[in-house]
N, C-alpha and C positions, 0 to 999 in steps of 0.2 A: 267066489266074495263083486259083490258090483264094484265097478269104478268108481272111486270119488266123482264128484261133480264139480266141490273145488278146491286146487289143486293145491298141494299142499307149501308151493313155493308160491312169485311172485315175476313170473317172466317175462321181458322188453312186448311194446303193445299188446300184450293180449286182453282181453273185454269177461267183461265176466254180468252175471243177473247175478248180482248181489248191491245194493241201497241204502244202507243200513244206517242215513238220516232223512228223515222228510217229513214235512208234515202239512195236518185236516185242518178242518173247522175246530176240531178241539184244542188248540191257540189260535194263530197264521197262517194257515191252509187256505187253500179257495175250495180245497176239496173236503166232501164227510170222509170219512174213515175206509168207505166200500168203493165210495167213485173212487179214491185213490188205489183200494187195492188192482179194483178193477185194474188201473190204465196201469202199471205195476204188469199185471197178468197180459196185457197186451197187448206189451213191447217186450217182453219174454224174458221179466223176471223174474225167479223161482225162491231167494230167500233175499227180505224187506225186512226195517226196523220204525214201527210209528213212535219217533223219536219230537210228538212235541215240544213246548215253550214248559216247561217247571208240569208238568200235567201227566199223566199217564190216562183218561178221564176215555177219548177213542182208544184204546188198544184189543177191547172186550168186542167191539166192532166191529172193528178192527180183522183183527184174530177170529173172527165166524168164516168175516169175502177170504179171503184168508185158505180157510178152508175150504167153499167151497172151488174157489179159483187154482185151486193147486199150489202155495204158496208157503213156504212155510215162512212164520213172522217171528220176528223176533221182539217182544212188546218193550220200549221203550220208553223218555223223556230226554233232551235237553238243559238239562241244569241251565241259572245263570248263577255265580259265584263272583269273586271277584280278588285280584291279586295284583298285589299293590297298584291299588287304586283303578286298577283296571280291570274296566265286564270280560271276566274272560268265562265260556263255556265248556261244561263237558254235559260229553251226551254219557246215560245212564244201559247200556243193553242187559238188560233182567232176564234173563228164563229163568220164565216160571210165575214173571208177571210180578206184581208190587207183595209185598212187606214185605218184613223190617221194619228200622230206622228210616228203608227211606220215604216209608209212609204220615209218619209226620214233618222227615222232611221234605215232603214236597206239600203237605198244609201252614205250614209256614214257609213256602214256596206264595202259594197261593195269596197269604196276606197280604204279601206283601209286596204282588203285584193289583191288590186292591188297594192300596192304599194309594203307589207310585199313577196307578191311574185317576184317583182323586187327587192331586197336586195338579199333574197335567193338564186338567181341565179346569183345572182352580187358574192358571196360570196364560193355559191360554183360550179362558173365556176372559181375561183382561188385559190380552190382543184382537180380542173382536166376534166370540167363537162363540153365540151366545146360548145356553144349557147346548154347553159339551161333552158332560158326559150323558146325555142325553141322547144325544149329535150324534158321541159317536159308538155308545150302546145300538143303537138302531143299526149302524152301519154295520156290529159286532153281527148281528140275530141273534146269539143267541148269551148269556147270561155268567157263563164264560168272563177272566178274569179282562177290562180290558192294552190292550197295547200301539203303542205307537204309530203302529200301521191304520188305528181305528179311527186312531183321531186323525189322521191323513186323509184319512174318506171324507172324514164331513167335515173339514176341510173346504177338501174341493167341494162336496158333493153343496154348501155352505157357500160359496164360488171368493172364495178367501186367495184361493190358488188356482189357476191350472190344471196339473198333478201332482204326484202325490212321492214326485223329485224336486218338486220346487218349494211343495209340502217340509220335508226333509233338507232341502234346504236352508230354510228362514225360519222354522222354523222349529224343528224335532230333531232333528241329527243333533252328534256329539258336541257340545258347548256351549248350544242355539237354550233359548228358555224355556224347549219343550223336553228339555234332554234331560228329563230329570233321576237320580238315581239309586236307584232302591238300598234297603239295606239289606243287600245280597248276604248272604254268607261266605266267609275266604274260601277259597279254595279248600281245600284239607277236610275238610267238613264231609263239603256237601259228594268230596269222595270217602269216607269213612263211610258216611251215609248206603252208596251205595256196596263197598267193600262189601259191608257189618252185612247188608240184606241180602247176598250171594249174585252180586250183578258184577258187569268190566266196566270199569270206570276209566270214557276216553273223551282225551284233550280234545275238544271239537277247529274247524279249520284254523287252526294256528300263523298261518300266514297274512289272516286278516284286521292285525290286531296294529299291522305297520311294524313292525321290533322290529328290530340287528339282531344281527343271528345272533349273537354277544345273550342278547337279554330273551331272548326265545329260547334262548341251551338252557336258561337259567331259570325258566318260567320250563322248563321240560325237567331240569329236576330237583324243583319244588313238586312240582306233580307228583313226579316216581317218588318220591322220599314220604309223600303223606300221604301212599298207598295206590295213583292209579297204575292201570297197567295197558294202556292203549293210547294215539297217534293217529288221527284222520291223517296219511301222506298224500291221498289226495280230496281236499273237496270242492266242488265244481270242475271247475276249466280254471288250470294257474299251470306258468311258467314250468316246462318238462327241463332246463338244467336247478329251475327249485325244488323241486321237487324231489331229482333228485340228490341236493345238500340236506333238506330236510332228510331221506330218509337216512341219510349219514349219521346226521343227526339222532336217528332212530338207534341206530345197530351200537352206538356209543356207548344208548343208554338199556339199550338191551327189553327196549320197548315193543309191542306185537305194532302193527300199524292195519291200520282199519280205512273203509274208502266210504266220498256219498256222497248223492250230489245238493242237498244242503235245500233238498226240490219246496217250493214252496204256491205256483199254482201255477196252469197250463200258459202255454203263449208265450211264454217269455226264452231264452236262454237255453233254460236247463230244462228236462223233463229229469223223470222215474229215470236212475242209470245209469244218464248222461254225467261224464264230468273224463278229465286228463288220464292218458291208458295209462299207468301204475310203471315201473321202472326198472326194468331187472334188480333185486334187489337181498338180499341176507336173511333181511330183517320178514319178519313169519307172521304172516294173512292172522288177521286176530280169528279166524275159527282156530283157527294152533290155541291156542288161548285152552291150560282144563276147563269153562266154565260155556267153553263152546264149539270144544270138539267134537260135539255129538251134533251137530246142527246139518252137515249135510249128508248128514244117516237120517236128518229125524223127518214127519208126516207135514203132509199141510194141517197149518191150521199154528197155532199160536206155539211158541218152542215150549216145549215142559223141563223142568229137570231134567 
């Protein structure tokens, strides 16, 4: 019997050839699905997930590229949700691809994103960005729903701001005029879509919301009660002490641990597979979940049931 390529447990300072959170041009990433897969192959990854925001439109292309590159692809999407008035993201890992209630769920998400983009455009036009919707669409380069990064690029191109960071700081960041709160579903609704469609619901980057330890625990409690199964123990680079503490919180709730870079574009401090090392912990890796336990032996290409 061949030795498993994915370990049964996490051991300190070991790195793994897997990244379960990345983006492509199907949402707000800079690389096409094929380019992303090829970069993952160059960096030695054996397993990856394409988790574009509220869509799985890039999965078919990525799946074919993964087959050619010798990588196993987990079809996925990162869903926007709300919890106690806070924007929370949930990654849907979908062995077998898009099906079930998630089909209608993503259609609903698309409509919410389109409506949100129109409101952002209206607000930015009042702040001086003429023809905001058309200019953001030009930056996007496709017909996908527009996001704040597209408007930020349009503002830079129009000379309103010097760079993307300034666009968010002045106009698009949290609490600014361009920060439009879409009618995202409550977190329990999104988890229900995922689980009833045969997927694994993963709470994305829980350390990025500025929550206290207690409130983060309450978030995980609500997520678990709704049917959520896993949490990203590591998302990109983070404080190792905080990661160890997060591992304890996962263990207390018997949640599986996932991992991902949240990669969007080359040239930044993150690349596919780049993330802080995981600590030694008894928390089970997400590939031990019953719906993903065949990942280790799966052939290249999209992960099937």
